[in-house]
C-alpha positions in Angstrom: 20.8 -4.0 -24.5 22.1 -1.7 -21.8 24.6 -4.2 -20.6 25.8 -4.8 -24.2 26.2 -1.1 -24.7 27.9 -0.3 -21.4 30.0 -3.4 -20.7 32.7 -4.3 -23.3 33.0 -7.8 -21.9 29.3 -8.6 -22.4 29.6 -9.5 -26.1 32.5 -11.8 -25.3 30.9 -13.6 -22.5 27.4 -13.9 -24.0 27.5 -15.0 -27.6 23.8 -15.6 -28.2 21.5 -12.7 -27.4 17.7 -13.3 -27.1 15.3 -10.4 -26.7 12.0 -11.6 -25.3 8.9 -9.5 -25.5 6.4 -9.3 -22.5 3.4 -9.8 -24.8 2.3 -11.9 -27.8 -0.1 -11.4 -30.7 -3.7 -12.2 -29.8 -4.6 -15.0 -32.3 -6.7 -18.1 -32.1 -3.6 -20.3 -31.8 -2.1 -18.0 -29.0 -5.4 -17.9 -27.2 -5.3 -21.8 -27.2 -1.7 -21.6 -25.9 -2.8 -19.1 -23.2 -5.5 -21.6 -22.1 -2.8 -24.3 -21.9 -0.7 -21.9 -19.8 -3.6 -21.4 -17.4 -4.0 -25.2 -17.1 -0.2 -25.5 -16.3 -0.6 -22.9 -13.5 -3.5 -24.8 -12.1 -1.6 -28.1 -12.2 1.6 -26.6 -10.7 -0.3 -25.1 -7.7 -2.9 -27.8 -7.2 -5.8 -25.5 -7.9 -9.3 -26.1 -9.1 -9.8 -26.4 -12.9 -10.8 -23.3 -14.8 -14.0 -23.6 -16.9 -14.3 -22.3 -20.4 -15.8 -18.9 -19.5 -13.2 -18.5 -16.7 -10.4 -19.0 -19.2 -12.0 -16.5 -21.5 -12.1 -13.9 -18.7 -8.4 -14.6 -18.0 -7.6 -14.1 -21.7 -9.5 -10.7 -21.6 -7.4 -9.7 -18.6 -4.2 -10.7 -20.4 -5.2 -8.3 -23.2 -5.8 -5.6 -20.7 -2.5 -6.1 -18.9 -0.7 -5.8 -22.3 -2.5 -2.4 -22.8 -3.3 -3.6 -26.4 -6.5 -5.5 -27.3 -4.6 -7.1 -30.2 -2.0 -8.6 -27.8 -1.8 -10.8 -24.7 0.5 -10.2 -21.7 2.8 -13.1 -20.8 3.4 -11.7 -17.3 3.0 -15.1 -15.8 3.4 -14.0 -12.2 0.4 -11.6 -12.3 -1.7 -14.2 -14.2 -0.8 -16.9 -11.6 -1.8 -14.5 -8.8 -5.2 -14.0 -10.4 -5.8 -17.7 -10.8 -4.7 -18.5 -7.2 -7.1 -15.8 -5.8 -9.9 -16.9 -8.1 -9.4 -20.5 -6.7 -9.9 -19.0 -3.2 -13.1 -17.3 -4.2 -14.4 -20.4 -5.9 -13.8 -22.4 -2.7 -15.6 -19.7 -0.7 -18.6 -20.1 -3.0 -18.5 -23.9 -2.8 -17.7 -24.4 -6.5 -15.5 -27.2 -7.8 -14.3 -25.2 -10.8 -13.1 -21.6 -11.3 -15.8 -19.7 -13.2 -15.8 -16.3 -14.9 -17.4 -14.9 -11.8 -14.5 -16.1 -9.6 -11.9 -14.6 -12.0 -13.8 -11.3 -12.1 -14.0 -11.3 -8.3 -10.2 -11.8 -8.0 -9.5 -9.0 -10.4 -12.0 -6.6 -8.7 -10.6 -7.4 -5.3 -7.1 -6.6 -6.5 -8.3 -3.3 -7.8 -10.2 -2.6 -4.6 -7.1 -3.1 -2.6 -5.0 -0.8 -4.8 -7.3 2.0 -5.9 -7.2 4.4 -2.9 -5.6 7.1 -5.0 -8.1 6.5 -7.8 -11.0 6.9 -5.2 -9.4 10.0 -3.9 -9.1 11.5 -7.4 -12.8 10.8 -8.1 -13.8 12.3 -4.7 -11.9 15.5 -5.4 -13.8 15.9 -8.7 -17.1 15.0 -7.2 -16.7 17.5 -4.4 -15.7 20.3 -6.8 -12.2 20.5 -5.4 -10.7 19.7 -8.8 -12.6 21.4 -11.6 -13.2 19.6 -14.8 -15.9 20.8 -17.2 -17.8 18.2 -19.2 -20.1 20.4 -21.2 -19.9 23.7 -23.1 -17.0 25.3 -24.9 -14.0 27.4 -23.7 -11.2 29.0 -25.8 -7.7 27.8 -24.8 -8.9 25.0 -22.5 -9.2 21.2 -23.0 -9.7 18.2 -20.8 -6.8 15.7 -20.8 -6.3 12.3 -19.2 -3.1 11.6 -17.4 -2.1 8.1 -16.4 -1.0 7.6 -12.8 0.8 4.4 -11.8 1.4 3.5 -8.2 2.6 0.2 -6.9 1.8 -1.6 -10.1 -1.8 -0.2 -10.3 -2.5 2.3 -13.0 -5.6 4.6 -13.4 -6.6 7.5 -15.5 -7.0 11.0 -13.9 -8.8 13.8 -15.7 -6.9 17.1 -15.9 -7.9 20.5 -17.2 -5.2 21.9 -19.5 -5.2 25.6 -20.1 -3.2 27.7 -22.6 -2.9 31.5 -22.5 -1.6 33.6 -25.3 -0.5 37.3 -25.2 1.7 39.7 -27.1 5.4 38.7 -26.8 8.5 37.5 -28.4 7.4 34.0 -29.5 8.0 31.8 -26.6 6.0 28.9 -25.1 6.4 28.7 -21.4 5.9 25.2 -19.8 4.7 26.1 -16.3 5.1 22.5 -15.2 8.7 22.6 -16.1 9.4 26.0 -14.6 7.8 24.9 -11.3 9.9 21.7 -11.5 6.7 19.5 -11.5 7.1 18.3 -15.0 9.1 15.3 -16.0 11.3 14.9 -19.1 8.6 13.3 -21.3 6.2 16.2 -20.6 8.9 18.8 -21.3 9.8 17.1 -24.5 6.2 17.1 -25.6 5.9 20.9 -25.0 9.1 21.5 -26.9 7.8 19.4 -29.9 4.6 21.5 -29.7 6.6 24.7 -29.8 8.6 23.4 -32.8 5.4 22.6 -34.6 4.0 26.1 -34.0 7.3 27.8 -35.1 7.5 25.6 -38.2 3.8 26.2 -39.2 3.4 30.0 -38.4 6.9 31.6 -38.1 8.7 30.7 -41.3 8.7 34.2 -42.7 8.7 36.3 -39.5 8.9 35.6 -35.8 5.8 35.1 -33.8 4.8 38.2 -32.0 3.2 36.3 -29.1 4.0 34.4 -26.0 2.1 31.4 -24.6 1.9 29.4 -21.4 0.7 25.9 -20.9 -0.3 24.3 -17.6 -2.1 21.3 -16.0 -4.5 23.1 -13.7 -4.7 22.1 -10.0 -1.8 19.6 -10.4 0.5 19.9 -7.4 1.5 16.4 -6.7 4.8 15.5 -8.3 7.9 15.0 -6.2 10.6 15.4 -8.7 14.1 15.0 -7.1 14.5 16.5 -3.7 11.5 15.6 -1.5 12.5 18.1 1.2 12.9 21.0 -1.2 9.8 20.4 -3.3 7.3 18.7 -1.0 8.1 19.5 2.6 9.7 23.0 2.6 6.5 24.8 1.7 4.7 23.0 4.6 7.1 24.1 7.3 8.5 27.5 6.3 7.0 30.1 8.7 5.7 27.4 11.2 6.7 27.2 14.8 9.5 24.6 15.0 8.4 23.6 18.5 5.1 22.2 17.1 6.8 18.9 16.3 3.7 16.7 16.4 1.6 19.2 14.4 4.3 19.5 11.7 4.8 15.8 11.5 1.1 15.2 10.8 1.1 18.1 8.4 4.0 16.7 6.4 2.7 13.1 6.5 -0.9 13.9 5.4 0.1 16.5 2.7 2.4 13.9 1.1 0.2 10.9 1.7 -0.8 10.4 -2.0 2.8 9.7 -3.0 4.5 9.2 0.3 3.7 6.9 3.2 6.8 4.8 2.8 10.3 5.0 1.3 12.2 8.2 0.4 9.4 10.7 1.3 9.2 9.3 4.8 13.0 9.4 5.0 12.8 13.1 4.1 10.2 13.6 6.8 12.5 11.8 9.2 15.3 14.2 8.5 13.1 17.3 9.0 11.5 15.9 12.1 14.8 15.1 13.7 16.0 18.6 12.9 12.9 20.1 14.6 13.5 18.0 17.7 17.1 19.3 17.7 15.8 22.9 17.5 13.3 22.2 20.3 16.1 20.9 22.5 18.3 23.9 21.8 15.4 26.2 22.5 14.7 24.6 25.9 18.4 23.9 26.5 17.7 20.3 27.1 18.8 17.1 25.4 16.1 15.4 23.3 15.7 12.5 25.8 14.6 15.0 28.4 11.9 16.2 26.0 10.8 12.6 25.5 10.2 12.1 29.2 13.6 11.4 30.6 16.4 8.9 30.4 15.9 5.3 31.5 19.7 5.0 31.0 22.6 7.4 30.7 24.9 5.1 28.8 24.2 2.4 26.2 26.1 -0.8 25.4 27.1 -0.8 21.7 27.3 -3.9 19.4 29.8 -4.1 16.6 28.3 -4.2 13.2 30.6 -5.2 10.4 31.5 -8.6 8.8 30.9 -7.2 5.3 31.9 -9.4 2.4 34.5 -8.6 -0.1 34.3 -11.7 -2.3 30.8 -12.8 -1.3 31.6 -16.4 -0.3 34.6 -18.3 1.1 35.6 -15.6 3.6 35.0 -17.5 6.9 38.6 -17.1 8.2 38.7 -13.4 7.4 35.4 -12.8 9.2 36.7 -14.9 12.2 39.8 -12.7 12.3 37.5 -9.6 12.3 35.6 -10.9 15.2 38.8 -11.1 17.2 39.6 -7.5 16.3 36.2 -6.4 17.7 37.0 -8.3 20.9 40.3 -6.5 21.2 38.5 -3.2 20.7 36.3 -4.0 23.7 33.1 -5.3 22.1 31.2 -8.1 23.8 28.2 -7.9 21.4 28.5 -8.4 17.6 26.1 -8.6 14.7 27.3 -10.8 11.8 26.1 -10.0 8.2 24.8 -13.2 6.6 22.7 -13.9 3.5 25.3 -15.2 1.1 24.1 -18.7 0.7 23.0 -20.9 3.7 26.0 -23.3 3.5 28.5 -20.4 3.4 26.6 -18.6 6.2 26.8 -21.7 8.4 30.6 -22.1 7.6 31.2 -18.5 8.5 29.3 -18.7 11.8 31.2 -21.9 12.8 34.5 -20.2 12.0 33.5 -17.1 14.1 32.2 -19.3 16.9 35.4 -21.3 17.0 37.5 -18.1 17.1 35.4 -16.7 20.0 35.3 -19.9 22.0 35.7 -19.1 25.7 35.3 -15.4 25.2 32.4 -13.5 26.8 30.8 -12.5 23.5 27.2 -12.8 22.3 26.2 -12.7 18.6 23.3 -11.6 16.5 22.9 -12.3 12.8 21.3 -10.2 10.0 20.5 -11.7 6.7 19.0 -8.5 5.3 15.9 -10.4 4.0 18.1 -12.4 1.6 16.0 -15.7 1.9 12.6 -17.2 1.5 10.9 -19.0 4.3 12.5 -22.4 3.7 16.1 -21.2 3.6 15.5 -18.8 6.5 14.2 -21.6 8.6 17.0 -23.9 7.6 19.6 -21.3 8.6 17.9 -20.5 11.9 17.8 -24.2 12.8 21.4 -24.6 12.0 22.3 -21.7 14.3 20.1 -22.8 17.2 23.2 -23.6 19.4 24.7 -20.2 19.1 22.4 -18.6 21.7 21.8 -15.6 19.4 20.5 -12.4 20.9 18.4 -12.1 17.8 18.0 -13.2 14.2 17.4 -10.0 12.1 15.3 -9.7 8.9 15.1 -13.4 8.1 12.6 -12.8 5.3 11.4 -9.9 3.1 9.6 -7.1 4.9 6.3 -7.8 3.0 6.1 -11.4 4.2 4.4 -10.9 7.5 3.3 -14.6 7.7 6.9 -15.6 7.0 8.0 -13.6 10.1 5.3 -15.3 12.1 6.5 -18.7 10.9 10.1 -17.9 12.0 8.9 -17.0 15.5 6.8 -20.2 15.7 9.5 -22.5 14.5 12.8 -21.1 15.8 14.1 -20.8 19.4 16.0 -17.4 19.0 14.2 -14.0 19.1 13.3 -12.6 15.7 14.0 -8.9 15.0 13.0 -6.6 12.1 11.4 -3.4 11.1 14.2 -1.2 9.6 12.3 -1.3 6.3 9.0 -0.5 7.8 7.7 3.1 8.2 5.5 5.1 10.6 2.9 4.0 13.1 0.7 2.8 10.3 3.2 0.3 8.9 4.1 -0.9 12.4 0.5 -1.4 13.2 0.3 -4.2 10.7 3.8 -5.5 11.5 3.3 -5.7 15.3 -0.4 -6.7 15.1 0.5 -9.8 13.1 3.0 -10.9 15.8 6.0 -10.7 13.5 8.9 -9.9 15.9 10.2 -10.1 19.4 12.4 -7.0 18.8 11.1 -4.1 16.7 13.8 -2.1 14.9 12.5 1.2 13.6 15.3 3.3 12.0 14.9 6.9 13.3 16.4 8.1 10.0 13.7 6.5 7.8 10.7 5.5 9.9 9.4 9.0 10.2 11.9 10.6 12.7 11.8 10.9 16.4 8.0 11.8 16.4 7.2 8.5 14.5 9.6 6.7 16.8 7.4 7.8 19.8 4.3 6.5 18.0 5.9 3.2 17.2 7.3 2.8 20.8 3.8 3.3 22.3 2.4 0.7 19.9 5.2 -1.8 20.6 4.8 -1.4 24.4 1.1 -2.2 24.0 2.1 -5.4 22.1 4.8 -6.4 24.6 7.5 -6.0 22.0 10.9 -4.5 22.8 12.0 -1.6 20.7 15.7 -1.5 19.7 16.3 1.0 16.9 18.3 0.2 13.9 20.9 2.8 13.0 23.4 3.0 10.1 25.0 5.8 8.3 25.9 9.2 9.7 26.9 10.5 13.1 23.6 12.5 13.1 21.7 9.2 12.9 23.8 7.7 15.7 23.1 10.7 17.9 19.4 10.6 17.2 19.3 6.9 18.0 21.2 7.4 21.3 18.8 10.1 22.4 15.8 7.9 21.5 17.3 4.7 23.1 17.9 6.7 26.4 14.1 7.2 26.6 13.0 3.7 25.5 11.5 1.6 28.4 12.0 -2.1 28.6 9.1 -4.1 27.4 9.5 -7.0 29.9 10.2 -5.6 33.4 12.4 -7.7 35.7 15.2 -7.1 38.2 17.8 -7.8 35.5 15.9 -6.8 32.3 17.7 -6.9 29.0 18.4 -3.3 28.0 18.4 -1.9 24.4 21.7 -1.7 22.7 23.3 0.6 20.1 24.2 -0.5 16.6 27.8 0.7 16.1 29.1 0.3 12.6 32.8 -0.3 12.6 33.4 0.3 8.9 35.2 3.5 7.7 32.7 6.2 7.0 33.5 10.0 6.9 30.0 11.0 7.7 30.2 9.1 10.9 33.7 9.8 11.9 34.1 13.4 10.7 30.7 14.9 10.4 30.4 16.1 14.0 33.0 18.0 16.0 33.2 15.3 18.8 32.6 11.8 17.3 30.7 9.4 19.5 33.1 6.9 21.0 32.9 3.7 23.0 34.7 3.9 26.4 35.1 0.8 28.5 32.4 -1.0 26.6 29.8 1.8 26.8 28.7 4.9 24.8 27.6 7.8 26.9 24.3 9.5 25.9 25.1 13.1 25.0 23.7 15.6 27.5 24.1 18.8 25.5 20.9 20.5 24.1 19.0 18.9 21.3 20.9 16.0 19.7 23.9 16.9 21.9 26.3 17.1 19.0 27.5 19.8 16.6 27.9 19.5 12.9 31.3 20.3 11.4 30.1 22.4 8.5 33.5 22.3 6.8 32.9 18.6 6.2 29.6 19.4 4.6 31.3 21.8 2.3 34.0 19.2 1.5 31.5 16.7 0.3 28.9 19.1 -1.2 27.9 18.1 -4.8 
């Protein structure tokens, strides 16, 4: 519907529109069809047959997933996941069929893996931290139930809702909205309530009162700017030199809705700024505060090879490789992930253009493939002597990463989409990569980078940070790389390298007063205090929204 409304070409290209629902009516015929669907899932995946009671339990779960007892969810992926896990539990119990108990166990295990926030919510009520009265009466106070959804798991959380009334000019104040914690639907609900009160009691004269409405002890929402709303109150007035203390404070206070993604990226920005302040205070570059520099200059590798058309651009990418050579680069990372055959064609064209030149390549598919295609591509590129094969599979597929390492000859790299010590604990512990690539701009900042570096050293994995974006990110990565030890010591150890994006980007080329440049094949690590660079604030003003 959105495409039809926004794209005038949509109606011309797609003549027949079909709008499919994600649920069906719960009738005897549809329950029988649901049982047949379960049987088809069993047959497709070679699972144990589901007995009558097991099928009944799956139908009950289908009604629950639809949030309507009169309907059944046709979210086949979730249903298949339950059947596959139930098959596992049936096997553990030594049964030849999947029973109701196995289905229930699979559902309960999924909830147990996902209900950390629900447990925390119940704990805060049980300990008297969140107050919810369940007996007695109070004027202007009711208990409400909010629904919290996190990662596909939803649960109800009790809230005490309080209204206060006083003499005034007839206005209802939505405290959640005023504090920027309430979303659009909540604000609309309060406005509808105010419209009802005005229509019922203020038809002849204005209401001589004012009211306020609030969800008590509700502080959790991150609405918009994570730094402004979630992190600023945690660091204002603190000592900026307490980098480790403040990192843990920011992480733990946002844990219920953070841990990964944009909240950790916001923590990364604040943490990097704190390290910059510490460096300026001590009049030392950050790498000195990290324990010193293992290297004073870093070899960059050219990142580029972006697609314009998507496929059929092999010759253009080969020409680009030659331009990187002319610019002085002997390391290059090629962006792949546009179809295995096209990727192979592009690599052969680039290899032919670089034949005889002292250049080593890496490839990055940006987790575009499943295991089968990722392996097929890796095997096709075996003769290229790649420095690494980056993000061959999706970040969540840890066994897939392990399979790449076990079945391919080139080193496997990844980690730019992982966050903090806790995420890398699982990633490195599973043996996913030869080269770990935390991004200082999103993994949790320089403090988190230190945690990850120590963990990687213990696992014998080389750390080589990913970096893309602004000159600030480049400068932070350079300071960090300077302090990164090699994981495998030898007389001629392979040193970490700097990702150097060659595309045009004003925040990289204009944001600092002295842009970082490659000279004679190397980039010098800045030795000025902090990050060693200064922001050109006129550029910030030029791009301010």
